[in-house]
C-alpha positions in Angstrom: 0.0 0.0 0.0 1.2 3.6 -0.7 0.2 6.0 2.1 0.4 9.8 2.0 1.2 11.3 5.4 0.4 15.0 5.6 2.5 16.7 8.3 4.9 13.7 8.1 7.9 15.8 9.1 6.3 16.6 12.5 6.7 14.7 15.7 3.7 12.4 15.4 3.8 12.3 11.6 7.4 11.1 11.5 6.6 8.2 13.9 3.6 7.2 11.7 6.0 7.3 8.7 8.4 5.0 10.5 5.6 2.6 11.4 4.2 2.5 7.9 7.7 1.8 6.4 8.4 -0.9 9.0 5.3 -2.8 7.9 6.3 -2.6 4.3 4.2 0.3 3.0 5.4 2.9 0.5 5.2 6.4 2.0 4.9 10.0 0.7 5.2 12.9 3.1 3.5 16.2 2.4 4.8 18.9 4.7 5.3 22.7 4.4 8.3 22.7 6.8 6.9 25.7 8.6 10.0 27.7 9.7 9.1 28.0 13.4 9.0 24.2 13.6 11.8 23.5 11.0 14.1 26.6 11.1 16.4 25.2 8.4 13.4 24.7 6.0 14.9 21.3 5.1 13.4 17.9 5.8 14.6 16.9 9.3 17.4 14.3 9.7 15.0 12.1 11.6 12.7 11.8 8.7 13.1 8.4 7.0 15.0 8.7 3.8 12.9 5.9 2.2 9.9 8.2 2.2 9.2 10.3 -0.8 9.1 14.0 0.4 6.9 16.6 -1.2 7.2 20.2 0.2 3.8 21.7 0.0 0.8 23.2 1.7 -2.4 21.3 2.5 -4.4 24.4 1.4 -2.9 24.4 -2.1 -4.6 22.1 -4.6 -1.5 21.7 -6.8 0.5 20.5 -3.8 -2.1 17.8 -3.1 -2.1 16.7 -6.7 1.7 16.3 -6.7 1.6 14.4 -3.4 -1.3 12.1 -4.3 0.4 10.5 -7.2 0.1 6.7 -6.8 -1.4 7.0 -3.3 -3.9 4.4 -1.9 -4.6 6.0 1.5 -4.0 9.2 3.5 -3.0 9.8 7.1 -3.9 13.4 7.5 -1.8 14.8 10.4 -0.9 18.2 9.1 -1.8 21.0 11.5 -0.6 24.5 12.3 0.9 24.9 15.8 3.0 27.7 17.1 4.0 29.2 20.4 2.8 32.6 19.1 -0.5 31.5 17.6 -2.2 33.2 14.7 -5.8 32.1 15.0 -6.6 32.9 11.4 -3.8 30.5 10.4 -5.1 27.8 12.7 -8.5 28.0 10.9 -6.9 28.1 7.4 -4.6 25.0 8.0 -6.4 23.0 10.6 -9.9 23.5 9.2 -9.5 24.6 5.6 -6.7 22.2 4.9 -9.0 19.3 5.9 
Protein backbone atom coordinates (compact mmCIF):
# COMPACT_ATOMS: atom_id res chain seq x y z
CA UNK A 1 0.00 0.00 0.00
CA UNK A 2 1.16 3.56 -0.69
CA UNK A 3 0.23 6.01 2.08
CA UNK A 4 0.40 9.81 2.02
CA UNK A 5 1.19 11.29 5.44
CA UNK A 6 0.41 15.00 5.63
CA UNK A 7 2.48 16.65 8.33
CA UNK A 8 4.87 13.73 8.07
CA UNK A 9 7.92 15.77 9.11
CA UNK A 10 6.34 16.59 12.46
CA UNK A 11 6.70 14.70 15.75
CA UNK A 12 3.67 12.44 15.40
CA UNK A 13 3.77 12.28 11.61
CA UNK A 14 7.38 11.12 11.48
CA UNK A 15 6.59 8.24 13.85
CA UNK A 16 3.63 7.25 11.67
CA UNK A 17 5.97 7.32 8.65
CA UNK A 18 8.41 5.01 10.47
CA UNK A 19 5.63 2.58 11.43
CA UNK A 20 4.24 2.46 7.89
CA UNK A 21 7.68 1.83 6.40
CA UNK A 22 8.36 -0.87 9.01
CA UNK A 23 5.27 -2.77 7.91
CA UNK A 24 6.35 -2.55 4.27
CA UNK A 25 4.23 0.31 2.96
CA UNK A 26 5.45 2.94 0.52
CA UNK A 27 5.15 6.43 2.01
CA UNK A 28 4.91 9.96 0.65
CA UNK A 29 5.21 12.88 3.06
CA UNK A 30 3.52 16.22 2.36
CA UNK A 31 4.82 18.92 4.69
CA UNK A 32 5.30 22.68 4.41
CA UNK A 33 8.32 22.71 6.75
CA UNK A 34 6.92 25.73 8.60
CA UNK A 35 9.98 27.71 9.69
CA UNK A 36 9.09 28.00 13.39
CA UNK A 37 9.04 24.21 13.59
CA UNK A 38 11.75 23.54 10.99
CA UNK A 39 14.09 26.59 11.08
CA UNK A 40 16.38 25.19 8.37
CA UNK A 41 13.37 24.70 6.04
CA UNK A 42 14.93 21.34 5.14
CA UNK A 43 13.45 17.90 5.81
CA UNK A 44 14.64 16.93 9.31
CA UNK A 45 17.40 14.33 9.69
CA UNK A 46 15.04 12.05 11.63
CA UNK A 47 12.66 11.76 8.67
CA UNK A 48 13.10 8.37 7.01
CA UNK A 49 15.01 8.72 3.75
CA UNK A 50 12.92 5.91 2.18
CA UNK A 51 9.86 8.16 2.25
CA UNK A 52 9.18 10.33 -0.80
CA UNK A 53 9.11 13.96 0.35
CA UNK A 54 6.90 16.65 -1.19
CA UNK A 55 7.23 20.17 0.18
CA UNK A 56 3.81 21.71 0.02
CA UNK A 57 0.82 23.21 1.75
CA UNK A 58 -2.39 21.31 2.50
CA UNK A 59 -4.39 24.37 1.43
CA UNK A 60 -2.92 24.36 -2.09
CA UNK A 61 -4.62 22.06 -4.62
CA UNK A 62 -1.52 21.70 -6.82
CA UNK A 63 0.52 20.49 -3.82
CA UNK A 64 -2.13 17.85 -3.05
CA UNK A 65 -2.09 16.74 -6.70
CA UNK A 66 1.71 16.27 -6.66
CA UNK A 67 1.60 14.40 -3.36
CA UNK A 68 -1.32 12.11 -4.26
CA UNK A 69 0.41 10.49 -7.23
CA UNK A 70 0.07 6.71 -6.81
CA UNK A 71 -1.36 6.97 -3.28
CA UNK A 72 -3.88 4.43 -1.92
CA UNK A 73 -4.58 5.99 1.50
CA UNK A 74 -4.04 9.20 3.47
CA UNK A 75 -3.02 9.76 7.09
CA UNK A 76 -3.91 13.43 7.54
CA UNK A 77 -1.76 14.75 10.39
CA UNK A 78 -0.90 18.23 9.10
CA UNK A 79 -1.76 20.98 11.54
CA UNK A 80 -0.63 24.47 12.34
CA UNK A 81 0.89 24.88 15.77
CA UNK A 82 2.96 27.72 17.12
CA UNK A 83 3.99 29.24 20.42
CA UNK A 84 2.78 32.64 19.11
CA UNK A 85 -0.55 31.55 17.64
CA UNK A 86 -2.15 33.23 14.68
CA UNK A 87 -5.77 32.10 15.00
CA UNK A 88 -6.61 32.87 11.37
CA UNK A 89 -3.78 30.53 10.35
CA UNK A 90 -5.12 27.84 12.73
CA UNK A 91 -8.46 28.04 10.91
CA UNK A 92 -6.85 28.07 7.44
CA UNK A 93 -4.60 25.05 8.01
CA UNK A 94 -6.39 22.97 10.64
CA UNK A 95 -9.89 23.48 9.22
CA UNK A 96 -9.47 24.63 5.62
CA UNK A 97 -6.68 22.16 4.89
CA UNK A 98 -8.95 19.31 5.87
